[in-house]
C-alpha positions in Angstrom: -11.8 12.0 0.7 -13.3 9.3 2.8 -11.5 6.9 5.1 -12.1 3.7 6.9 -9.9 2.2 9.7 -9.0 -1.3 10.6 -6.3 -2.7 12.8 -4.8 -5.9 14.3 -2.3 -6.2 17.0 1.0 -4.9 15.6 -0.4 -3.2 12.5 -3.1 -0.7 11.5 -4.7 -0.2 8.1 -6.5 2.9 6.9 -8.3 3.1 3.6 -9.0 6.4 2.0 -10.2 7.5 -1.4 -8.8 10.4 -3.5 -10.1 10.9 -7.0 -9.9 7.5 -8.6 -7.3 6.1 -6.2 -7.8 4.0 -3.2 -5.0 4.7 -0.7 -4.4 1.8 1.7 -2.1 2.9 4.5 -0.2 0.3 6.4 1.5 1.2 9.7 3.4 -1.0 12.1 4.6 -4.5 11.2 3.7 -6.7 8.2 4.5 -10.3 9.0 2.9 -13.7 9.2 0.4 -12.6 11.8 -0.7 -9.3 10.1 -0.4 -10.1 6.4 -3.9 -11.5 6.3 -5.2 -8.0 7.3 -3.6 -6.6 4.1 -5.2 -9.3 2.1 -8.6 -8.6 3.6 -8.4 -4.8 3.2 -7.3 -5.1 -0.4 -10.2 -7.5 -1.0 -12.6 -4.8 0.2 -11.0 -2.2 -2.0 -11.1 -4.5 -5.1 -14.8 -5.3 -4.6 -15.6 -1.6 -4.7 -13.9 -0.7 -8.0 -14.2 -2.0 -11.5 -10.7 -0.9 -12.7 -9.0 -0.2 -9.4 -6.1 2.1 -8.8 -4.6 1.2 -5.5 -1.7 2.9 -3.7 -0.2 1.1 -0.7 1.2 3.9 1.6 4.1 2.3 3.3 5.5 5.4 4.9 4.7 4.1 8.4 5.6 0.5 7.9 8.3 -0.3 10.4 8.9 -4.0 9.6 8.2 -6.4 6.8 9.3 -10.1 6.7 8.9 -12.7 3.9 5.2 -13.1 4.7 4.8 -9.4 4.3 6.6 -9.4 1.0 4.4 -12.3 -0.1 1.3 -10.2 0.9 2.6 -7.3 -1.2 3.1 -9.6 -4.2 -0.4 -11.0 -3.8 -1.7 -7.5 -3.7 0.1 -6.6 -6.9 -1.2 -9.8 -8.6 -4.8 -9.4 -7.4 -4.9 -5.8 -8.6 -3.4 -6.8 -12.0 -5.9 -9.6 -12.4 -8.7 -7.1 -11.7 -7.3 -4.9 -14.5 -6.0 -2.3 -12.1 -2.8 -0.7 -11.1 -0.9 -0.9 -7.8 1.8 1.5 -6.6 3.8 1.6 -3.4 3.9 5.0 -1.8 6.8 6.3 0.2 8.2 3.1 1.6 10.4 3.5 4.6 14.2 3.2 4.2 14.1 -0.2 5.8 11.3 -1.4 3.4 13.1 0.2 0.4 16.3 -1.8 1.2 14.3 -5.0 1.5 12.7 -4.4 -1.9 16.1 -3.6 -3.4 17.7 -6.7 -1.8 15.0 -9.0 -3.1 14.8 -7.4 -6.5 11.2 -6.5 -6.0 11.9 -2.8 -6.5 11.9 -3.8 -10.2 8.5 -5.5 -9.9 6.7 -2.8 -8.1 6.0 0.8 -9.1 7.4 2.8 -6.2 6.4 6.5 -5.9 6.8 9.5 -3.6 3.4 10.9 -4.5 0.3 9.5 -6.2 0.8 9.3 -10.0 -0.6 12.5 -11.6 -0.4 14.5 -8.4 2.2 17.1 -7.2 4.0 16.9 -3.9 2.5 18.8 -1.1 4.3 22.1 -0.5 4.9 21.3 3.2 6.2 17.8 2.4 3.1 16.2 3.8 1.0 13.5 2.2 -0.5 15.0 -1.0 -3.5 12.7 -0.7 -4.7 14.2 2.5 -4.2 11.3 4.9 
């Protein structure tokens, strides 16, 4: 697996590749100031894949406001338009509640592990990041 790192104040992004999945990890806060970073990183991923499979690892996302939700929706739509698939991996309890409250848990595919992979025996990230 290869990885690239990018960050802005308040958030960090890390892109890794495992098999045919791009795993974009988001840590920190996703808000009006940091959401453009998600857009930019996803754009980089989509340019590299014909039929992308993208997993947004939200296990270290501490905060998400309406701008962050809008960025997640844009990510889902851009991936769909590209003929790909987007999943949300291991969102924090706070983000899970936000998705449920807004009804977006029915829009997004939410997973504990990458589809087609088994959980790591030690409970760690099965995609190696």
